[in-house]
C-alpha positions in Angstrom: 141.3 -16.2 -15.9 137.9 -17.3 -16.9 138.4 -18.6 -20.5 141.4 -19.2 -22.7 141.7 -19.8 -26.4 144.8 -19.7 -28.6 144.3 -16.0 -29.5 142.1 -14.7 -26.7 141.7 -14.8 -22.9 138.8 -13.7 -20.8 140.2 -12.3 -17.5 138.3 -11.0 -14.5 139.5 -7.8 -12.8 137.5 -6.7 -9.8 134.4 -8.5 -11.0 134.5 -7.2 -14.6 135.4 -9.6 -17.4 137.8 -8.3 -20.1 138.4 -10.0 -23.5 142.1 -9.8 -24.2 143.7 -10.6 -27.6 146.9 -12.6 -27.0 149.7 -14.0 -29.0 150.5 -17.8 -29.2 153.5 -17.5 -26.8 151.4 -15.7 -24.3 148.6 -18.3 -24.6 151.1 -21.1 -24.0 152.5 -19.4 -20.9 149.2 -18.7 -19.2 148.2 -21.1 -16.5 145.0 -23.0 -16.1 141.5 -21.6 -15.8 140.6 -19.9 -12.5 144.3 -19.2 -11.8 145.6 -15.7 -11.2 147.4 -14.3 -14.3 149.4 -11.1 -15.0 149.2 -9.6 -18.4 150.9 -6.5 -19.7 148.2 -4.8 -21.8 147.9 -2.3 -24.5 144.5 -0.7 -25.3 143.6 0.3 -28.9 140.6 2.6 -29.3 138.9 2.7 -32.7 135.6 4.2 -33.7 134.0 0.7 -33.8 135.8 -1.1 -30.9 138.0 -0.9 -27.9 140.5 -3.8 -28.1 142.7 -4.9 -25.3 146.0 -6.7 -26.2 147.8 -8.7 -23.5 151.3 -10.0 -23.3 153.1 -12.3 -20.9 156.2 -10.0 -20.6 156.8 -6.2 -20.8 159.3 -6.9 -23.6 156.6 -8.6 -25.7 154.3 -5.6 -25.1 157.1 -3.1 -26.1 157.9 -5.1 -29.2 154.2 -5.0 -30.1 154.2 -1.2 -29.7 157.2 -1.0 -32.0 155.5 -3.2 -34.6 152.3 -1.2 -34.7 154.3 2.0 -35.3 155.5 0.6 -38.6 153.3 1.9 -41.5 151.2 -1.0 -42.8 151.4 -3.1 -39.6 148.2 -3.1 -37.6 147.6 -4.8 -34.2 146.3 -8.0 -35.7 149.4 -8.4 -37.9 151.7 -7.5 -35.0 150.1 -10.3 -32.9 150.4 -12.7 -35.8 154.1 -11.8 -36.2 154.7 -12.3 -32.5 152.8 -15.7 -32.7 155.1 -16.8 -35.5 158.5 -15.8 -34.2 160.0 -15.2 -30.7 161.0 -11.7 -29.8 164.8 -12.3 -29.8 164.6 -13.9 -33.3 162.6 -11.0 -34.6 165.0 -8.5 -33.2 167.9 -10.4 -34.7 166.2 -10.5 -38.2 165.7 -6.8 -38.1 169.2 -6.1 -36.9 170.8 -8.5 -39.5 168.6 -7.3 -42.4 167.3 -10.9 -42.8 164.6 -10.1 -45.4 164.1 -13.8 -46.3 163.2 -14.7 -42.7 160.8 -11.8 -42.4 159.1 -12.6 -45.7 158.5 -16.1 -44.5 156.3 -14.8 -41.6 152.5 -15.0 -42.3 151.1 -11.8 -43.7 154.5 -10.3 -44.4 155.4 -9.4 -48.0 158.6 -8.0 -49.3 157.5 -4.4 -48.9 156.3 -4.8 -45.3 159.5 -6.7 -44.4 161.6 -3.9 -45.8 159.5 -1.4 -43.8 160.0 -3.5 -40.6 163.8 -3.5 -41.1 164.0 0.2 -41.8 161.5 1.5 -39.3 162.4 -0.8 -36.4 166.2 -0.7 -36.7 166.7 2.5 -34.7 164.0 1.6 -32.2 165.6 -1.7 -31.4 169.2 -0.3 -30.8 168.4 0.4 -27.1 167.1 -3.2 -26.8 170.3 -4.6 -28.0 172.4 -2.8 -25.4 169.9 -3.8 -22.6 170.0 -7.4 -23.7 173.8 -7.5 -23.8 173.9 -5.9 -20.4 171.6 -8.6 -19.0 173.7 -11.3 -20.6 176.9 -9.8 -19.2 175.3 -9.6 -15.7 174.1 -13.2 -15.9 177.6 -14.4 -17.1 179.3 -12.5 -14.3 176.9 -14.1 -11.7 177.8 -17.5 -13.1 181.5 -16.8 -12.8 181.1 -15.7 -9.2 179.0 -18.7 -8.4 181.7 -21.0 -9.9 184.4 -19.2 -7.9 182.4 -19.4 -4.7 181.9 -23.2 -5.2 185.6 -23.6 -5.8 186.5 -21.7 -2.6 184.0 -23.8 -0.6 185.6 -26.9 -2.1 188.9 -25.7 -0.8 187.5 -25.6 2.8 186.3 -22.1 3.2 182.9 -21.4 4.7 180.3 -20.0 2.3 180.2 -16.7 4.1 184.0 -16.4 3.9 183.9 -17.1 0.2 181.2 -14.6 -0.5 183.0 -11.9 1.4 186.3 -12.7 -0.3 184.6 -12.4 -3.8 182.6 -9.3 -3.0 183.5 -6.3 -5.2 186.0 -8.1 -7.4 185.2 -7.4 -11.1 186.8 -10.2 -12.9 185.3 -12.4 -15.7 187.9 -15.2 -15.6 187.0 -17.8 -12.9 190.7 -18.8 -12.2 191.8 -15.2 -11.8 188.8 -14.5 -9.6 189.7 -17.4 -7.3 193.3 -16.3 -7.1 192.3 -12.7 -6.2 189.9 -14.1 -3.5 192.6 -16.4 -2.1 194.9 -13.4 -1.8 192.2 -11.5 0.1 191.7 -14.4 2.4 195.4 -14.8 3.0 195.7 -11.1 3.8 192.8 -11.4 6.3 194.6 -14.1 8.3 193.2 -17.2 6.7 196.2 -18.1 4.6 196.8 -21.6 6.1 194.8 -23.4 3.5 
């Protein structure tokens, strides 16, 4: 990255400098000058300009793409929205029909807020299921880590604990530990 401002970055790709319009969250997450950066981009071609928009995550870019599909929301307003509210909160506002929160965003009036809620609701349904799946996986991983720590605390080796827990689909830590202990007992290590 050669230059960085709040709303724009100049990045070099194979010796060519590209001005990239960015949101405030993306700007805050970019490193220092002269560091390598990864931006997920979207190019908008108009008669008078080719404008490149860059985002720190793919999710932010996809949300930008959803926003600019809404009638009355152009790329500049979409970036402004993303600079004012984080992606998860925006999705929650649309899902919960929170007109008041949307109208409080800069550049959003009542009509635009209503369009956002109506037009984006169906597009964001898939996001909700993906987000809930990611949260479920993270929770399951935490449960397994807690159970593994407990088994190690009981004197089992980390490798034994991992093997005993492998493939057990249980969300309750205590039940997971009991099932793993049964497995360990069946495999000849029931003396603990």
